[in-house]
Backbone as a printed PyTorch tensor [residue, N CA C, xyz], in Angstrom:
tensor([[[-48.9030,  -7.3960, -39.7350],
         [-49.2460,  -6.6380, -41.0540],
         [-50.2830,  -5.3930, -40.4790]],

        [[-51.3470,  -6.0600, -39.9580],
         [-52.3780,  -5.1080, -39.6840],
         [-52.0740,  -3.9170, -38.6230]],

        [[-50.9740,  -4.4640, -37.5840],
         [-50.4190,  -3.4060, -36.9140],
         [-49.6140,  -2.0600, -37.6620]],

        [[-48.7570,  -2.7570, -38.5470],
         [-48.0850,  -1.6830, -39.5010],
         [-49.1910,  -0.9400, -40.2360]],

        [[-50.1770,  -1.4680, -40.7880],
         [-50.8270,  -0.4140, -41.5060],
         [-51.8660,   0.4510, -40.5500]],

        [[-51.9870,  -0.0440, -39.2730],
         [-52.4570,   0.8840, -38.3590],
         [-51.8630,   2.0080, -37.8370]],

        [[-50.4300,   1.7550, -37.9530],
         [-49.6050,   2.6290, -37.5060],
         [-49.2010,   3.7560, -38.4180]],

        [[-50.0050,   3.5880, -39.8610],
         [-49.8090,   4.5040, -40.7120],
         [-51.1510,   5.3960, -40.7630]],

        [[-52.0320,   4.9380, -39.8690],
         [-53.4540,   5.7960, -39.9870],
         [-53.5300,   6.4900, -38.7160]],

        [[-54.1180,   7.6920, -39.0880],
         [-54.6140,   8.6870, -37.9100],
         [-56.0540,   9.0450, -38.1360]],

        [[-56.9610,   9.0260, -37.0470],
         [-58.4370,   9.4280, -37.1960],
         [-58.3450,  10.9610, -37.1850]],

        [[-58.8110,  11.3770, -38.5120],
         [-58.7680,  13.0380, -38.5320],
         [-58.0540,  13.1510, -39.7270]],

        [[-57.9820,  14.7070, -39.9630],
         [-57.3070,  15.0690, -41.1070],
         [-56.4100,  16.0550, -40.7220]],

        [[-54.9610,  15.9460, -40.9050],
         [-53.9510,  16.8970, -40.6200],
         [-53.2060,  17.4610, -41.7720]],

        [[-53.2790,  18.6090, -42.0120],
         [-52.5410,  19.0610, -43.2230],
         [-51.0930,  19.5750, -42.5650]],

        [[-50.2130,  19.2880, -43.6510],
         [-48.6740,  19.3710, -43.1930],
         [-48.3850,  20.7860, -42.6150]],

        [[-48.8220,  21.6560, -43.2850],
         [-48.4910,  23.0820, -42.7100],
         [-48.9790,  23.3620, -41.4050]],

        [[-49.9530,  22.6060, -40.7340],
         [-50.2610,  22.7010, -39.3260],
         [-49.4660,  22.1360, -38.2460]],

        [[-48.2790,  21.3480, -38.8020],
         [-47.5660,  20.5930, -38.0370],
         [-46.5250,  21.5760, -37.2890]],

        [[-46.2830,  21.1210, -36.0800],
         [-45.3320,  21.8080, -35.3770],
         [-44.3320,  20.9800, -34.8500]],

        [[-43.0030,  21.5540, -34.7180],
         [-41.9540,  20.5710, -34.0820],
         [-42.1110,  20.1030, -32.7200]],

        [[-42.0820,  18.9920, -32.4460],
         [-42.1490,  18.3850, -31.1200],
         [-43.5380,  17.8300, -30.7930]],

        [[-44.4640,  17.9360, -31.7860],
         [-45.8940,  17.3310, -31.6050],
         [-45.7530,  15.9790, -31.7580]],

        [[-46.6190,  15.1440, -31.2560],
         [-46.9760,  13.6230, -31.6080],
         [-48.3310,  13.4020, -31.6440]],

        [[-48.6570,  12.3250, -32.3950],
         [-50.2260,  11.9830, -32.7670],
         [-50.3660,  10.4140, -32.5140]],

        [[-51.3030,  10.0510, -31.8490],
         [-51.6900,   8.8180, -31.5410],
         [-52.1970,   8.1070, -32.8760]],

        [[-51.9420,   7.1450, -33.3050],
         [-52.3080,   6.5360, -34.4180],
         [-53.4320,   5.3750, -34.1630]],

        [[-54.1130,   4.7510, -35.1780],
         [-55.1570,   3.7830, -34.8090],
         [-54.5790,   2.6850, -34.0640]],

        [[-53.6020,   2.1170, -34.1090],
         [-52.9380,   1.2200, -33.1840],
         [-52.5360,   1.4870, -31.9830]],

        [[-52.7720,   2.7150, -31.4190],
         [-52.4920,   3.1750, -30.1220],
         [-51.1720,   3.7360, -29.9020]],

        [[-50.1010,   3.4450, -30.9520],
         [-48.8480,   3.9680, -30.8670],
         [-48.8600,   5.4350, -31.3310]],

        [[-47.8620,   6.2260, -30.9230],
         [-47.6230,   7.7400, -31.3410],
         [-46.4070,   7.9130, -32.5290]],

        [[-46.5680,   8.7540, -33.3660],
         [-45.7920,   9.2140, -34.2880],
         [-45.1780,  10.5900, -33.9750]],

        [[-43.9680,  10.8710, -33.9410],
         [-43.2940,  12.3240, -33.5550],
         [-43.2670,  13.1010, -34.8070]],

        [[-43.3920,  14.2260, -34.6060],
         [-43.3310,  15.2340, -35.7340],
         [-42.0750,  16.2880, -35.4460]],

        [[-41.2030,  16.4710, -36.3960],
         [-40.0370,  17.1600, -36.4300],
         [-40.0950,  18.0950, -37.5330]],

        [[-40.1330,  19.4270, -37.4200],
         [-39.8440,  20.5000, -38.2620],
         [-38.4700,  21.2090, -38.4320]],

        [[-37.7480,  21.0240, -39.4730],
         [-36.4070,  21.5660, -39.4090],
         [-36.1810,  21.8380, -40.8280]],

        [[-35.6330,  23.3430, -40.7450],
         [-35.1710,  24.0930, -42.2730],
         [-36.3110,  23.8540, -43.1570]],

        [[-37.5920,  24.0960, -42.7780],
         [-38.6140,  24.2210, -43.6080],
         [-39.1860,  22.7870, -43.9660]],

        [[-38.5770,  21.8070, -43.5770],
         [-39.0670,  20.4210, -43.8980],
         [-39.7730,  19.8750, -42.7640]],

        [[-40.7220,  18.9340, -43.0900],
         [-41.5010,  18.2980, -41.9900],
         [-41.2160,  16.9280, -41.9970]],

        [[-40.9950,  16.1380, -40.8290],
         [-40.5780,  14.8680, -40.7950],
         [-41.5450,  13.9590, -39.9150]],

        [[-41.9270,  12.7490, -40.0230],
         [-42.5210,  11.9350, -39.3010],
         [-41.6430,  10.7010, -38.9410]],

        [[-41.2110,  10.7550, -37.6360],
         [-40.3920,   9.7980, -36.9440],
         [-39.1350,   9.6800, -37.9760]],

        [[-38.8160,  10.9150, -38.3890],
         [-37.3410,  10.9500, -38.8820],
         [-37.6690,  10.7670, -40.6350]],

        [[-38.8330,  10.5030, -40.9900],
         [-39.0360,  10.4710, -42.3930],
         [-39.5280,  11.5990, -43.1490]],

        [[-38.9860,  12.1930, -44.0290],
         [-39.5540,  13.6860, -44.5260],
         [-40.9600,  13.1910, -45.3460]],

        [[-41.5700,  14.3200, -45.0960],
         [-43.0330,  14.3700, -46.0530],
         [-42.6260,  14.9520, -47.1590]],

        [[-42.7010,  14.0250, -48.2710],
         [-42.1740,  14.7420, -49.6030],
         [-43.5750,  15.2030, -50.2290]],

        [[-44.6610,  14.7430, -49.8580],
         [-45.9520,  15.3250, -50.4880],
         [-47.1060,  15.1120, -49.7530]],

        [[-48.1220,  16.0530, -49.9880],
         [-49.4660,  15.7060, -49.3290],
         [-50.5420,  15.8440, -50.3290]],

        [[-51.4510,  14.8320, -50.1650],
         [-52.2960,  14.6180, -51.0810],
         [-53.7790,  14.7280, -50.5420]],

        [[-54.6230,  15.8310, -50.9460],
         [-56.0310,  15.6730, -50.3230],
         [-56.8570,  14.5750, -50.5870]],

        [[-57.5630,  13.9910, -49.6080],
         [-58.3260,  12.9250, -50.2790],
         [-59.9430,  13.1490, -49.5340]],

        [[-60.7910,  12.5350, -49.9610],
         [-62.1790,  12.7270, -49.6600],
         [-62.2830,  12.4630, -48.1610]],

        [[-61.5180,  11.6320, -47.4790],
         [-61.5550,  11.1800, -46.0630],
         [-60.5480,  11.9010, -45.0280]],

        [[-59.7480,  12.7820, -45.7970],
         [-58.4320,  13.3070, -44.9580],
         [-57.5120,  13.5530, -45.8820]],

        [[-56.0630,  13.3200, -45.3110],
         [-54.9550,  13.7000, -46.1640],
         [-53.9730,  12.4680, -46.2820]],

        [[-53.4570,  12.3050, -47.3660],
         [-52.3670,  11.2470, -47.4940],
         [-50.9490,  12.0720, -47.5150]],

        [[-50.0430,  11.6220, -46.5240],
         [-48.6660,  12.3400, -46.4080],
         [-47.6390,  11.3310, -46.8470]],

        [[-47.1110,  11.7140, -47.9750],
         [-46.1860,  10.7400, -48.5690],
         [-44.9040,  10.6980, -48.0560]],

        [[-44.3350,   9.6230, -47.5650],
         [-42.9070,   9.8500, -46.9630],
         [-41.9860,   8.5140, -47.4780]],

        [[-40.8600,   8.6720, -47.4620],
         [-39.8810,   7.9520, -48.2430],
         [-39.6900,   6.4620, -47.3250]],

        [[-40.4400,   6.2410, -46.2620],
         [-40.0910,   5.1430, -45.5420],
         [-41.3160,   4.3910, -45.1340]],

        [[-41.2200,   2.9660, -44.7140],
         [-42.3660,   2.4650, -44.0150],
         [-42.1830,   2.3520, -42.3580]],

        [[-43.1570,   3.0240, -41.8130],
         [-43.0220,   3.4730, -40.3350],
         [-43.1030,   2.1110, -39.6390]],

        [[-42.3940,   1.8940, -38.7670],
         [-42.5550,   0.4390, -38.0160],
         [-42.9410,   0.7100, -36.3810]],

        [[-44.0590,   0.2070, -35.8320],
         [-44.1530,   0.4930, -34.5210],
         [-43.1670,   0.5070, -33.6160]],

        [[-43.1090,   1.4170, -32.7210],
         [-41.8030,   1.3150, -31.5950],
         [-42.4070,   0.9280, -30.3830]]])
């Protein structure tokens, strides 16, 4: 369970509008997620970012799936 939670966490603050197609980011658990930008939509490992919420310690990107470490 910890591995899955750490896979959803990045150290830093990334705004969705700064994502570019083909980027990848290392998560807390050491695994990477891949960013795809297509037709004005941004995806994390194929799951669309449907909302981005600023928080006091970074950004929360709401996606429609649970990401599982690969």
